[in-house]
PyMOL Python script that loads the backbone (N, CA, C, O; Angstrom):
from pymol import cmd

cmd.read_pdbstr("""\
ATOM      1  N   MET A   1    -126.616   1.833  30.239  1.00  0.00           N
ATOM      2  CA  MET A   1    -125.713   2.347  31.274  1.00  0.00           C
ATOM      3  C   MET A   1    -125.888   3.853  31.397  1.00  0.00           C
ATOM      4  O   MET A   1    -126.015   4.561  30.398  1.00  0.00           O
ATOM      5  N   LEU A   2    -125.894   4.322  32.612  1.00  0.00           N
ATOM      6  CA  LEU A   2    -126.064   5.751  32.871  1.00  0.00           C
ATOM      7  C   LEU A   2    -124.758   6.509  32.655  1.00  0.00           C
ATOM      8  O   LEU A   2    -123.679   6.015  32.980  1.00  0.00           O
ATOM      9  N   GLN A   3    -124.872   7.700  32.109  1.00  0.00           N
ATOM     10  CA  GLN A   3    -123.718   8.580  31.980  1.00  0.00           C
ATOM     11  C   GLN A   3    -123.626   9.430  33.242  1.00  0.00           C
ATOM     12  O   GLN A   3    -124.628   9.666  33.918  1.00  0.00           O
ATOM     13  N   VAL A   4    -122.432   9.880  33.548  1.00  0.00           N
ATOM     14  CA  VAL A   4    -122.215  10.710  34.722  1.00  0.00           C
ATOM     15  C   VAL A   4    -121.669  12.057  34.276  1.00  0.00           C
ATOM     16  O   VAL A   4    -120.741  12.131  33.471  1.00  0.00           O
ATOM     17  N   SER A   5    -122.262  13.123  34.813  1.00  0.00           N
ATOM     18  CA  SER A   5    -121.722  14.464  34.607  1.00  0.00           C
ATOM     19  C   SER A   5    -121.730  15.166  35.957  1.00  0.00           C
ATOM     20  O   SER A   5    -122.443  14.758  36.874  1.00  0.00           O
ATOM     21  N   ALA A   6    -120.944  16.208  36.071  1.00  0.00           N
ATOM     22  CA  ALA A   6    -120.805  16.894  37.351  1.00  0.00           C
ATOM     23  C   ALA A   6    -120.902  18.399  37.163  1.00  0.00           C
ATOM     24  O   ALA A   6    -120.466  18.952  36.154  1.00  0.00           O
ATOM     25  N   SER A   7    -121.486  19.042  38.165  1.00  0.00           N
ATOM     26  CA  SER A   7    -121.585  20.502  38.139  1.00  0.00           C
ATOM     27  C   SER A   7    -120.235  21.095  38.530  1.00  0.00           C
ATOM     28  O   SER A   7    -119.423  20.416  39.158  1.00  0.00           O
ATOM     29  N   PRO A   8    -119.986  22.344  38.171  1.00  0.00           N
ATOM     30  CA  PRO A   8    -118.719  22.983  38.559  1.00  0.00           C
ATOM     31  C   PRO A   8    -118.513  23.032  40.076  1.00  0.00           C
ATOM     32  O   PRO A   8    -117.384  22.893  40.547  1.00  0.00           O
ATOM     33  N   SER A   9    -119.583  23.228  40.843  1.00  0.00           N
ATOM     34  CA  SER A   9    -119.428  23.274  42.301  1.00  0.00           C
ATOM     35  C   SER A   9    -119.045  21.898  42.853  1.00  0.00           C
ATOM     36  O   SER A   9    -118.270  21.808  43.806  1.00  0.00           O
ATOM     37  N   PHE A  10    -119.580  20.832  42.262  1.00  0.00           N
ATOM     38  CA  PHE A  10    -119.181  19.485  42.678  1.00  0.00           C
ATOM     39  C   PHE A  10    -117.708  19.247  42.363  1.00  0.00           C
ATOM     40  O   PHE A  10    -116.966  18.721  43.193  1.00  0.00           O
ATOM     41  N   ASN A  11    -117.290  19.635  41.167  1.00  0.00           N
ATOM     42  CA  ASN A  11    -115.888  19.448  40.771  1.00  0.00           C
ATOM     43  C   ASN A  11    -114.931  20.195  41.694  1.00  0.00           C
ATOM     44  O   ASN A  11    -113.870  19.673  42.038  1.00  0.00           O
ATOM     45  N   ARG A  12    -115.294  21.410  42.098  1.00  0.00           N
ATOM     46  CA  ARG A  12    -114.438  22.181  43.017  1.00  0.00           C
ATOM     47  C   ARG A  12    -114.298  21.470  44.353  1.00  0.00           C
ATOM     48  O   ARG A  12    -113.202  21.379  44.905  1.00  0.00           O
ATOM     49  N   ALA A  13    -115.425  20.962  44.877  1.00  0.00           N
ATOM     50  CA  ALA A  13    -115.383  20.286  46.176  1.00  0.00           C
ATOM     51  C   ALA A  13    -114.627  18.969  46.090  1.00  0.00           C
ATOM     52  O   ALA A  13    -113.853  18.642  46.990  1.00  0.00           O
ATOM     53  N   ALA A  14    -114.840  18.206  45.016  1.00  0.00           N
ATOM     54  CA  ALA A  14    -114.177  16.911  44.865  1.00  0.00           C
ATOM     55  C   ALA A  14    -112.678  17.076  44.655  1.00  0.00           C
ATOM     56  O   ALA A  14    -111.894  16.220  45.063  1.00  0.00           O
ATOM     57  N   LYS A  15    -112.283  18.158  44.028  1.00  0.00           N
ATOM     58  CA  LYS A  15    -110.865  18.416  43.757  1.00  0.00           C
ATOM     59  C   LYS A  15    -110.064  18.594  45.048  1.00  0.00           C
ATOM     60  O   LYS A  15    -108.868  18.305  45.087  1.00  0.00           O
ATOM     61  N   LYS A  16    -110.728  19.071  46.099  1.00  0.00           N
ATOM     62  CA  LYS A  16    -110.054  19.347  47.375  1.00  0.00           C
ATOM     63  C   LYS A  16    -109.886  18.100  48.248  1.00  0.00           C
ATOM     64  O   LYS A  16    -109.210  18.151  49.275  1.00  0.00           O
ATOM     65  N   LEU A  17    -110.495  16.985  47.846  1.00  0.00           N
ATOM     66  CA  LEU A  17    -110.415  15.767  48.642  1.00  0.00           C
ATOM     67  C   LEU A  17    -109.063  15.080  48.464  1.00  0.00           C
ATOM     68  O   LEU A  17    -108.423  15.202  47.419  1.00  0.00           O
ATOM     69  N   HIS A  18    -108.640  14.358  49.498  1.00  0.00           N
ATOM     70  CA  HIS A  18    -107.425  13.556  49.422  1.00  0.00           C
ATOM     71  C   HIS A  18    -107.680  12.336  48.544  1.00  0.00           C
ATOM     72  O   HIS A  18    -108.835  11.993  48.290  1.00  0.00           O
ATOM     73  N   ALA A  19    -106.646  11.691  48.087  1.00  0.00           N
ATOM     74  CA  ALA A  19    -106.762  10.556  47.177  1.00  0.00           C
ATOM     75  C   ALA A  19    -107.591   9.421  47.790  1.00  0.00           C
ATOM     76  O   ALA A  19    -108.425   8.830  47.104  1.00  0.00           O
ATOM     77  N   SER A  20    -107.374   9.113  49.060  1.00  0.00           N
ATOM     78  CA  SER A  20    -108.137   8.032  49.697  1.00  0.00           C
ATOM     79  C   SER A  20    -109.614   8.406  49.814  1.00  0.00           C
ATOM     80  O   SER A  20    -110.488   7.546  49.703  1.00  0.00           O
ATOM     81  N   ASP A  21    -109.890   9.698  50.038  1.00  0.00           N
ATOM     82  CA  ASP A  21    -111.272  10.149  50.130  1.00  0.00           C
ATOM     83  C   ASP A  21    -111.949  10.106  48.762  1.00  0.00           C
ATOM     84  O   ASP A  21    -113.150   9.852  48.671  1.00  0.00           O
ATOM     85  N   LYS A  22    -111.195  10.349  47.714  1.00  0.00           N
ATOM     86  CA  LYS A  22    -111.750  10.285  46.356  1.00  0.00           C
ATOM     87  C   LYS A  22    -112.164   8.851  46.024  1.00  0.00           C
ATOM     88  O   LYS A  22    -113.149   8.639  45.317  1.00  0.00           O
ATOM     89  N   LYS A  23    -111.418   7.867  46.530  1.00  0.00           N
ATOM     90  CA  LYS A  23    -111.790   6.472  46.301  1.00  0.00           C
ATOM     91  C   LYS A  23    -113.125   6.158  46.977  1.00  0.00           C
ATOM     92  O   LYS A  23    -113.967   5.463  46.408  1.00  0.00           O
ATOM     93  N   THR A  24    -113.312   6.674  48.190  1.00  0.00           N
ATOM     94  CA  THR A  24    -114.575   6.474  48.893  1.00  0.00           C
ATOM     95  C   THR A  24    -115.715   7.148  48.137  1.00  0.00           C
ATOM     96  O   THR A  24    -116.808   6.592  48.032  1.00  0.00           O
ATOM     97  N   LEU A  25    -115.463   8.337  47.614  1.00  0.00           N
ATOM     98  CA  LEU A  25    -116.463   9.050  46.814  1.00  0.00           C
ATOM     99  C   LEU A  25    -116.798   8.261  45.555  1.00  0.00           C
ATOM    100  O   LEU A  25    -117.966   8.151  45.184  1.00  0.00           O
ATOM    101  N   ASP A  26    -115.783   7.710  44.896  1.00  0.00           N
ATOM    102  CA  ASP A  26    -116.010   6.911  43.691  1.00  0.00           C
ATOM    103  C   ASP A  26    -116.883   5.695  43.983  1.00  0.00           C
ATOM    104  O   ASP A  26    -117.726   5.321  43.167  1.00  0.00           O
ATOM    105  N   GLU A  27    -116.682   5.078  45.147  1.00  0.00           N
ATOM    106  CA  GLU A  27    -117.497   3.928  45.536  1.00  0.00           C
ATOM    107  C   GLU A  27    -118.954   4.347  45.721  1.00  0.00           C
ATOM    108  O   GLU A  27    -119.865   3.616  45.330  1.00  0.00           O
ATOM    109  N   ALA A  28    -119.176   5.517  46.315  1.00  0.00           N
ATOM    110  CA  ALA A  28    -120.544   6.012  46.503  1.00  0.00           C
ATOM    111  C   ALA A  28    -121.202   6.304  45.151  1.00  0.00           C
ATOM    112  O   ALA A  28    -122.385   6.022  44.962  1.00  0.00           O
ATOM    113  N   ILE A  29    -120.446   6.862  44.225  1.00  0.00           N
ATOM    114  CA  ILE A  29    -120.973   7.161  42.887  1.00  0.00           C
ATOM    115  C   ILE A  29    -121.305   5.858  42.153  1.00  0.00           C
ATOM    116  O   ILE A  29    -122.326   5.774  41.471  1.00  0.00           O
ATOM    117  N   LYS A  30    -120.447   4.842  42.292  1.00  0.00           N
ATOM    118  CA  LYS A  30    -120.721   3.547  41.659  1.00  0.00           C
ATOM    119  C   LYS A  30    -121.990   2.920  42.220  1.00  0.00           C
ATOM    120  O   LYS A  30    -122.763   2.314  41.478  1.00  0.00           O
ATOM    121  N   ALA A  31    -122.210   3.063  43.531  1.00  0.00           N
ATOM    122  CA  ALA A  31    -123.432   2.538  44.147  1.00  0.00           C
ATOM    123  C   ALA A  31    -124.666   3.252  43.582  1.00  0.00           C
ATOM    124  O   ALA A  31    -125.702   2.623  43.367  1.00  0.00           O
ATOM    125  N   ILE A  32    -124.555   4.544  43.347  1.00  0.00           N
ATOM    126  CA  ILE A  32    -125.669   5.304  42.769  1.00  0.00           C
ATOM    127  C   ILE A  32    -125.927   4.855  41.338  1.00  0.00           C
ATOM    128  O   ILE A  32    -127.081   4.746  40.923  1.00  0.00           O
ATOM    129  N   LEU A  33    -124.874   4.594  40.583  1.00  0.00           N
ATOM    130  CA  LEU A  33    -125.045   4.147  39.203  1.00  0.00           C
ATOM    131  C   LEU A  33    -125.719   2.774  39.136  1.00  0.00           C
ATOM    132  O   LEU A  33    -126.480   2.502  38.207  1.00  0.00           O
ATOM    133  N   GLN A  34    -125.445   1.920  40.105  1.00  0.00           N
ATOM    134  CA  GLN A  34    -126.076   0.605  40.136  1.00  0.00           C
ATOM    135  C   GLN A  34    -127.548   0.702  40.535  1.00  0.00           C
ATOM    136  O   GLN A  34    -128.379  -0.064  40.048  1.00  0.00           O
ATOM    137  N   ASN A  35    -127.868   1.647  41.423  1.00  0.00           N
ATOM    138  CA  ASN A  35    -129.240   1.833  41.889  1.00  0.00           C
ATOM    139  C   ASN A  35    -129.515   3.337  41.987  1.00  0.00           C
ATOM    140  O   ASN A  35    -129.286   3.927  43.043  1.00  0.00           O
ATOM    141  N   PRO A  36    -129.999   3.970  40.914  1.00  0.00           N
ATOM    142  CA  PRO A  36    -130.197   5.422  40.900  1.00  0.00           C
ATOM    143  C   PRO A  36    -131.173   5.926  41.963  1.00  0.00           C
ATOM    144  O   PRO A  36    -131.121   7.095  42.346  1.00  0.00           O
ATOM    145  N   GLN A  37    -132.052   5.062  42.436  1.00  0.00           N
ATOM    146  CA  GLN A  37    -133.024   5.473  43.455  1.00  0.00           C
ATOM    147  C   GLN A  37    -132.474   5.281  44.871  1.00  0.00           C
ATOM    148  O   GLN A  37    -133.237   5.312  45.836  1.00  0.00           O
ATOM    149  N   LEU A  38    -131.166   5.083  45.003  1.00  0.00           N
ATOM    150  CA  LEU A  38    -130.528   4.809  46.290  1.00  0.00           C
ATOM    151  C   LEU A  38    -130.722   5.953  47.279  1.00  0.00           C
ATOM    152  O   LEU A  38    -131.009   5.719  48.453  1.00  0.00           O
ATOM    153  N   GLY A  39    -130.568   7.178  46.811  1.00  0.00           N
ATOM    154  CA  GLY A  39    -130.672   8.334  47.696  1.00  0.00           C
ATOM    155  C   GLY A  39    -132.109   8.681  48.015  1.00  0.00           C
ATOM    156  O   GLY A  39    -133.046   8.168  47.403  1.00  0.00           O
ATOM    157  N   GLU A  40    -132.260   9.559  48.982  1.00  0.00           N
ATOM    158  CA  GLU A  40    -133.583  10.026  49.391  1.00  0.00           C
ATOM    159  C   GLU A  40    -133.982  11.202  48.512  1.00  0.00           C
ATOM    160  O   GLU A  40    -133.225  12.161  48.369  1.00  0.00           O
ATOM    161  N   GLU A  41    -135.168  11.127  47.925  1.00  0.00           N
ATOM    162  CA  GLU A  41    -135.635  12.216  47.062  1.00  0.00           C
ATOM    163  C   GLU A  41    -136.156  13.354  47.933  1.00  0.00           C
ATOM    164  O   GLU A  41    -136.908  13.126  48.881  1.00  0.00           O
ATOM    165  N   LYS A  42    -135.756  14.565  47.610  1.00  0.00           N
ATOM    166  CA  LYS A  42    -136.150  15.735  48.378  1.00  0.00           C
ATOM    167  C   LYS A  42    -137.459  16.310  47.852  1.00  0.00           C
ATOM    168  O   LYS A  42    -137.880  16.015  46.734  1.00  0.00           O
ATOM    169  N   LYS A  43    -138.087  17.130  48.674  1.00  0.00           N
ATOM    170  CA  LYS A  43    -139.365  17.740  48.326  1.00  0.00           C
ATOM    171  C   LYS A  43    -139.228  19.255  48.376  1.00  0.00           C
ATOM    172  O   LYS A  43    -138.199  19.778  48.806  1.00  0.00           O
ATOM    173  N   GLY A  44    -140.251  19.947  47.942  1.00  0.00           N
ATOM    174  CA  GLY A  44    -140.275  21.411  48.024  1.00  0.00           C
ATOM    175  C   GLY A  44    -139.342  22.050  47.021  1.00  0.00           C
ATOM    176  O   GLY A  44    -139.376  21.722  45.835  1.00  0.00           O
ATOM    177  N   ASP A  45    -138.501  22.970  47.496  1.00  0.00           N
ATOM    178  CA  ASP A  45    -137.568  23.694  46.628  1.00  0.00           C
ATOM    179  C   ASP A  45    -136.586  22.760  45.929  1.00  0.00           C
ATOM    180  O   ASP A  45    -136.118  23.064  44.831  1.00  0.00           O
ATOM    181  N   LEU A  46    -136.278  21.653  46.538  1.00  0.00           N
ATOM    182  CA  LEU A  46    -135.286  20.722  45.992  1.00  0.00           C
ATOM    183  C   LEU A  46    -135.940  19.497  45.349  1.00  0.00           C
ATOM    184  O   LEU A  46    -135.329  18.430  45.291  1.00  0.00           O
ATOM    185  N   ALA A  47    -137.157  19.639  44.873  1.00  0.00           N
ATOM    186  CA  ALA A  47    -137.856  18.514  44.244  1.00  0.00           C
ATOM    187  C   ALA A  47    -137.053  18.021  43.043  1.00  0.00           C
ATOM    188  O   ALA A  47    -136.566  18.814  42.237  1.00  0.00           O
ATOM    189  N   GLY A  48    -136.926  16.712  42.940  1.00  0.00           N
ATOM    190  CA  GLY A  48    -136.163  16.116  41.848  1.00  0.00           C
ATOM    191  C   GLY A  48    -134.705  15.871  42.183  1.00  0.00           C
ATOM    192  O   GLY A  48    -133.983  15.257  41.398  1.00  0.00           O
ATOM    193  N   VAL A  49    -134.267  16.340  43.334  1.00  0.00           N
ATOM    194  CA  VAL A  49    -132.880  16.141  43.762  1.00  0.00           C
ATOM    195  C   VAL A  49    -132.847  14.976  44.750  1.00  0.00           C
ATOM    196  O   VAL A  49    -133.669  14.894  45.662  1.00  0.00           O
ATOM    197  N   PHE A  50    -131.894  14.091  44.552  1.00  0.00           N
ATOM    198  CA  PHE A  50    -131.700  12.959  45.453  1.00  0.00           C
ATOM    199  C   PHE A  50    -130.443  13.217  46.281  1.00  0.00           C
ATOM    200  O   PHE A  50    -129.478  13.804  45.792  1.00  0.00           O
ATOM    201  N   VAL A  51    -130.463  12.772  47.543  1.00  0.00           N
ATOM    202  CA  VAL A  51    -129.299  12.920  48.414  1.00  0.00           C
ATOM    203  C   VAL A  51    -128.949  11.561  49.001  1.00  0.00           C
ATOM    204  O   VAL A  51    -129.777  10.907  49.635  1.00  0.00           O
ATOM    205  N   CYS A  52    -127.708  11.152  48.778  1.00  0.00           N
ATOM    206  CA  CYS A  52    -127.187   9.891  49.274  1.00  0.00           C
ATOM    207  C   CYS A  52    -126.206  10.197  50.410  1.00  0.00           C
ATOM    208  O   CYS A  52    -125.367  11.090  50.289  1.00  0.00           O
ATOM    209  N   LYS A  53    -126.318   9.457  51.503  1.00  0.00           N
ATOM    210  CA  LYS A  53    -125.429   9.668  52.646  1.00  0.00           C
ATOM    211  C   LYS A  53    -124.395   8.543  52.696  1.00  0.00           C
ATOM    212  O   LYS A  53    -124.716   7.372  52.490  1.00  0.00           O
ATOM    213  N   PHE A  54    -123.150   8.923  52.972  1.00  0.00           N
ATOM    214  CA  PHE A  54    -122.084   7.943  53.151  1.00  0.00           C
ATOM    215  C   PHE A  54    -121.058   8.521  54.107  1.00  0.00           C
ATOM    216  O   PHE A  54    -121.033   9.726  54.358  1.00  0.00           O
ATOM    217  N   ASN A  55    -120.205   7.642  54.643  1.00  0.00           N
ATOM    218  CA  ASN A  55    -119.195   8.083  55.602  1.00  0.00           C
ATOM    219  C   ASN A  55    -117.875   8.365  54.902  1.00  0.00           C
ATOM    220  O   ASN A  55    -117.393   7.568  54.097  1.00  0.00           O
ATOM    221  N   LEU A  56    -117.305   9.508  55.224  1.00  0.00           N
ATOM    222  CA  LEU A  56    -116.017   9.920  54.687  1.00  0.00           C
ATOM    223  C   LEU A  56    -115.177  10.359  55.879  1.00  0.00           C
ATOM    224  O   LEU A  56    -115.477  11.375  56.506  1.00  0.00           O
ATOM    225  N   ASN A  57    -114.132   9.606  56.197  1.00  0.00           N
ATOM    226  CA  ASN A  57    -113.311   9.878  57.392  1.00  0.00           C
ATOM    227  C   ASN A  57    -114.159   9.897  58.656  1.00  0.00           C
ATOM    228  O   ASN A  57    -114.029  10.797  59.486  1.00  0.00           O
ATOM    229  N   SER A  58    -115.019   8.910  58.798  1.00  0.00           N
ATOM    230  CA  SER A  58    -115.928   8.746  59.936  1.00  0.00           C
ATOM    231  C   SER A  58    -116.835   9.962  60.164  1.00  0.00           C
ATOM    232  O   SER A  58    -117.284  10.200  61.285  1.00  0.00           O
ATOM    233  N   GLN A  59    -117.101  10.720  59.115  1.00  0.00           N
ATOM    234  CA  GLN A  59    -118.041  11.841  59.180  1.00  0.00           C
ATOM    235  C   GLN A  59    -119.090  11.616  58.100  1.00  0.00           C
ATOM    236  O   GLN A  59    -118.762  11.289  56.960  1.00  0.00           O
ATOM    237  N   GLU A  60    -120.359  11.795  58.470  1.00  0.00           N
ATOM    238  CA  GLU A  60    -121.421  11.618  57.485  1.00  0.00           C
ATOM    239  C   GLU A  60    -121.324  12.709  56.426  1.00  0.00           C
ATOM    240  O   GLU A  60    -121.292  13.899  56.743  1.00  0.00           O
ATOM    241  N   THR A  61    -121.278  12.292  55.179  1.00  0.00           N
ATOM    242  CA  THR A  61    -121.144  13.209  54.052  1.00  0.00           C
ATOM    243  C   THR A  61    -122.334  13.007  53.137  1.00  0.00           C
ATOM    244  O   THR A  61    -122.799  11.884  52.948  1.00  0.00           O
ATOM    245  N   LEU A  62    -122.824  14.097  52.571  1.00  0.00           N
ATOM    246  CA  LEU A  62    -123.977  14.051  51.683  1.00  0.00           C
ATOM    247  C   LEU A  62    -123.537  14.263  50.239  1.00  0.00           C
ATOM    248  O   LEU A  62    -122.663  15.082  49.955  1.00  0.00           O
ATOM    249  N   LEU A  63    -124.149  13.522  49.347  1.00  0.00           N
ATOM    250  CA  LEU A  63    -123.883  13.631  47.913  1.00  0.00           C
ATOM    251  C   LEU A  63    -125.223  13.884  47.228  1.00  0.00           C
ATOM    252  O   LEU A  63    -126.103  13.024  47.246  1.00  0.00           O
ATOM    253  N   ALA A  64    -125.378  15.058  46.627  1.00  0.00           N
ATOM    254  CA  ALA A  64    -126.617  15.414  45.940  1.00  0.00           C
ATOM    255  C   ALA A  64    -126.461  15.149  44.451  1.00  0.00           C
ATOM    256  O   ALA A  64    -125.428  15.448  43.852  1.00  0.00           O
ATOM    257  N   TYR A  65    -127.512  14.579  43.866  1.00  0.00           N
ATOM    258  CA  TYR A  65    -127.488  14.297  42.429  1.00  0.00           C
ATOM    259  C   TYR A  65    -128.897  14.395  41.867  1.00  0.00           C
ATOM    260  O   TYR A  65    -129.888  14.385  42.598  1.00  0.00           O
ATOM    261  N   GLU A  66    -128.953  14.488  40.559  1.00  0.00           N
ATOM    262  CA  GLU A  66    -130.217  14.609  39.849  1.00  0.00           C
ATOM    263  C   GLU A  66    -130.219  13.594  38.710  1.00  0.00           C
ATOM    264  O   GLU A  66    -129.185  13.359  38.084  1.00  0.00           O
ATOM    265  N   LEU A  67    -131.360  13.002  38.445  1.00  0.00           N
ATOM    266  CA  LEU A  67    -131.494  12.062  37.347  1.00  0.00           C
ATOM    267  C   LEU A  67    -132.097  12.791  36.158  1.00  0.00           C
ATOM    268  O   LEU A  67    -133.166  13.392  36.264  1.00  0.00           O
ATOM    269  N   LEU A  68    -131.400  12.735  35.015  1.00  0.00           N
ATOM    270  CA  LEU A  68    -131.843  13.462  33.832  1.00  0.00           C
ATOM    271  C   LEU A  68    -132.173  12.485  32.715  1.00  0.00           C
ATOM    272  O   LEU A  68    -131.502  11.455  32.642  1.00  0.00           O
ATOM    273  N   PRO A  69    -133.116  12.707  31.863  1.00  0.00           N
ATOM    274  CA  PRO A  69    -134.065  13.811  31.804  1.00  0.00           C
ATOM    275  C   PRO A  69    -135.175  13.708  32.843  1.00  0.00           C
ATOM    276  O   PRO A  69    -135.793  14.720  33.172  1.00  0.00           O
ATOM    277  N   SER A  70    -135.447  12.511  33.371  1.00  0.00           N
ATOM    278  CA  SER A  70    -136.414  12.376  34.458  1.00  0.00           C
ATOM    279  C   SER A  70    -136.026  11.173  35.312  1.00  0.00           C
ATOM    280  O   SER A  70    -135.223  10.336  34.900  1.00  0.00           O
ATOM    281  N   LYS A  71    -136.608  11.101  36.508  1.00  0.00           N
ATOM    282  CA  LYS A  71    -136.233  10.000  37.397  1.00  0.00           C
ATOM    283  C   LYS A  71    -136.758   8.656  36.904  1.00  0.00           C
ATOM    284  O   LYS A  71    -136.236   7.609  37.287  1.00  0.00           O
ATOM    285  N   ILE A  72    -137.779   8.677  36.064  1.00  0.00           N
ATOM    286  CA  ILE A  72    -138.350   7.433  35.555  1.00  0.00           C
ATOM    287  C   ILE A  72    -137.505   6.864  34.417  1.00  0.00           C
ATOM    288  O   ILE A  72    -137.204   5.670  34.397  1.00  0.00           O
ATOM    289  N   SER A  73    -137.130   7.714  33.484  1.00  0.00           N
ATOM    290  CA  SER A  73    -136.341   7.250  32.331  1.00  0.00           C
ATOM    291  C   SER A  73    -134.987   7.948  32.305  1.00  0.00           C
ATOM    292  O   SER A  73    -134.659   8.661  31.357  1.00  0.00           O
ATOM    293  N   ALA A  74    -134.220   7.736  33.341  1.00  0.00           N
ATOM    294  CA  ALA A  74    -132.933   8.419  33.482  1.00  0.00           C
ATOM    295  C   ALA A  74    -131.888   7.830  32.536  1.00  0.00           C
ATOM    296  O   ALA A  74    -131.756   6.613  32.408  1.00  0.00           O
ATOM    297  N   THR A  75    -131.153   8.722  31.878  1.00  0.00           N
ATOM    298  CA  THR A  75    -130.026   8.308  31.044  1.00  0.00           C
ATOM    299  C   THR A  75    -128.730   8.939  31.556  1.00  0.00           C
ATOM    300  O   THR A  75    -127.638   8.578  31.117  1.00  0.00           O
ATOM    301  N   GLU A  76    -128.865   9.893  32.497  1.00  0.00           N
ATOM    302  CA  GLU A  76    -127.692  10.608  32.990  1.00  0.00           C
ATOM    303  C   GLU A  76    -127.866  10.924  34.473  1.00  0.00           C
ATOM    304  O   GLU A  76    -128.967  11.230  34.932  1.00  0.00           O
ATOM    305  N   VAL A  77    -126.766  10.844  35.207  1.00  0.00           N
ATOM    306  CA  VAL A  77    -126.735  11.246  36.609  1.00  0.00           C
ATOM    307  C   VAL A  77    -125.888  12.514  36.689  1.00  0.00           C
ATOM    308  O   VAL A  77    -124.703  12.504  36.355  1.00  0.00           O
ATOM    309  N   MET A  78    -126.507  13.596  37.132  1.00  0.00           N
ATOM    310  CA  MET A  78    -125.803  14.874  37.284  1.00  0.00           C
ATOM    311  C   MET A  78    -125.441  15.042  38.760  1.00  0.00           C
ATOM    312  O   MET A  78    -126.323  15.202  39.604  1.00  0.00           O
ATOM    313  N   LEU A  79    -124.152  15.004  39.067  1.00  0.00           N
ATOM    314  CA  LEU A  79    -123.673  15.181  40.434  1.00  0.00           C
ATOM    315  C   LEU A  79    -123.684  16.672  40.744  1.00  0.00           C
ATOM    316  O   LEU A  79    -123.048  17.457  40.042  1.00  0.00           O
ATOM    317  N   LEU A  80    -124.403  17.064  41.790  1.00  0.00           N
ATOM    318  CA  LEU A  80    -124.600  18.480  42.081  1.00  0.00           C
ATOM    319  C   LEU A  80    -123.686  19.014  43.176  1.00  0.00           C
ATOM    320  O   LEU A  80    -123.078  20.073  43.016  1.00  0.00           O
ATOM    321  N   ALA A  81    -123.586  18.288  44.287  1.00  0.00           N
ATOM    322  CA  ALA A  81    -122.813  18.809  45.415  1.00  0.00           C
ATOM    323  C   ALA A  81    -122.392  17.674  46.332  1.00  0.00           C
ATOM    324  O   ALA A  81    -122.987  16.597  46.340  1.00  0.00           O
ATOM    325  N   ILE A  82    -121.346  17.950  47.107  1.00  0.00           N
ATOM    326  CA  ILE A  82    -120.866  17.014  48.118  1.00  0.00           C
ATOM    327  C   ILE A  82    -120.410  17.836  49.317  1.00  0.00           C
ATOM    328  O   ILE A  82    -119.835  18.912  49.153  1.00  0.00           O
ATOM    329  N   GLY A  83    -120.664  17.333  50.518  1.00  0.00           N
ATOM    330  CA  GLY A  83    -120.209  18.037  51.704  1.00  0.00           C
ATOM    331  C   GLY A  83    -120.864  17.525  52.966  1.00  0.00           C
ATOM    332  O   GLY A  83    -121.736  16.658  52.911  1.00  0.00           O
ATOM    333  N   PRO A  84    -120.446  18.063  54.118  1.00  0.00           N
ATOM    334  CA  PRO A  84    -121.067  17.682  55.389  1.00  0.00           C
ATOM    335  C   PRO A  84    -122.470  18.283  55.478  1.00  0.00           C
ATOM    336  O   PRO A  84    -122.831  19.152  54.685  1.00  0.00           O
ATOM    337  N   HIS A  85    -123.243  17.821  56.435  1.00  0.00           N
ATOM    338  CA  HIS A  85    -124.639  18.245  56.562  1.00  0.00           C
ATOM    339  C   HIS A  85    -124.779  19.741  56.834  1.00  0.00           C
ATOM    340  O   HIS A  85    -125.754  20.362  56.412  1.00  0.00           O
ATOM    341  N   GLU A  86    -123.819  20.311  57.528  1.00  0.00           N
ATOM    342  CA  GLU A  86    -123.897  21.721  57.917  1.00  0.00           C
ATOM    343  C   GLU A  86    -124.008  22.632  56.688  1.00  0.00           C
ATOM    344  O   GLU A  86    -123.113  22.651  55.843  1.00  0.00           O
ATOM    345  N   ASN A  87    -125.089  23.371  56.595  1.00  0.00           N
ATOM    346  CA  ASN A  87    -125.379  24.320  55.516  1.00  0.00           C
ATOM    347  C   ASN A  87    -125.437  23.672  54.134  1.00  0.00           C
ATOM    348  O   ASN A  87    -125.365  24.376  53.127  1.00  0.00           O
ATOM    349  N   PHE A  88    -125.565  22.363  54.067  1.00  0.00           N
ATOM    350  CA  PHE A  88    -125.546  21.666  52.780  1.00  0.00           C
ATOM    351  C   PHE A  88    -126.759  22.044  51.936  1.00  0.00           C
ATOM    352  O   PHE A  88    -126.626  22.372  50.757  1.00  0.00           O
ATOM    353  N   TYR A  89    -127.935  21.997  52.544  1.00  0.00           N
ATOM    354  CA  TYR A  89    -129.144  22.248  51.767  1.00  0.00           C
ATOM    355  C   TYR A  89    -129.286  23.722  51.398  1.00  0.00           C
ATOM    356  O   TYR A  89    -129.820  24.042  50.335  1.00  0.00           O
ATOM    357  N   ALA A  90    -128.822  24.611  52.248  1.00  0.00           N
ATOM    358  CA  ALA A  90    -128.866  26.038  51.916  1.00  0.00           C
ATOM    359  C   ALA A  90    -127.965  26.322  50.710  1.00  0.00           C
ATOM    360  O   ALA A  90    -128.338  27.091  49.825  1.00  0.00           O
ATOM    361  N   GLY A  91    -126.805  25.713  50.675  1.00  0.00           N
ATOM    362  CA  GLY A  91    -125.905  25.879  49.535  1.00  0.00           C
ATOM    363  C   GLY A  91    -126.447  25.229  48.282  1.00  0.00           C
ATOM    364  O   GLY A  91    -126.210  25.713  47.175  1.00  0.00           O
ATOM    365  N   LEU A  92    -127.166  24.148  48.445  1.00  0.00           N
ATOM    366  CA  LEU A  92    -127.727  23.438  47.297  1.00  0.00           C
ATOM    367  C   LEU A  92    -128.855  24.230  46.649  1.00  0.00           C
ATOM    368  O   LEU A  92    -129.031  24.165  45.432  1.00  0.00           O
ATOM    369  N   LYS A  93    -129.613  24.968  47.433  1.00  0.00           N
ATOM    370  CA  LYS A  93    -130.699  25.781  46.891  1.00  0.00           C
ATOM    371  C   LYS A  93    -130.170  26.893  46.002  1.00  0.00           C
ATOM    372  O   LYS A  93    -130.832  27.307  45.051  1.00  0.00           O
ATOM    373  N   ARG A  94    -128.975  27.373  46.314  1.00  0.00           N
ATOM    374  CA  ARG A  94    -128.384  28.427  45.489  1.00  0.00           C
ATOM    375  C   ARG A  94    -127.968  27.823  44.210  1.00  0.00           C
ATOM    376  O   ARG A  94    -127.439  28.518  43.342  1.00  0.00           O
TER     377      ARG A  94
END
""", "prot")
cmd.dss("prot")
cmd.show_as("cartoon", "prot")
cmd.util.cbc("prot")
cmd.orient("prot")
């Protein structure tokens, strides 16, 4: 079973969500745990980062995560960021 950890920026963003939205986020995280390759793997500066898309309040929301120590033999899912598409990747690069 994969362990889940979260970055401080993910925790800040998730903390601001309403209770019903947190349930939707939890469902997306459970789907990732069942199939770690669910998200689209990014290239270039964000190599090794996966992004999963899901709907939150009828708005497409992105969830970025990383498989540690590697995508082949992952033992941990590190949740990096959550948010709408606007400026998502620019914030993720930082």
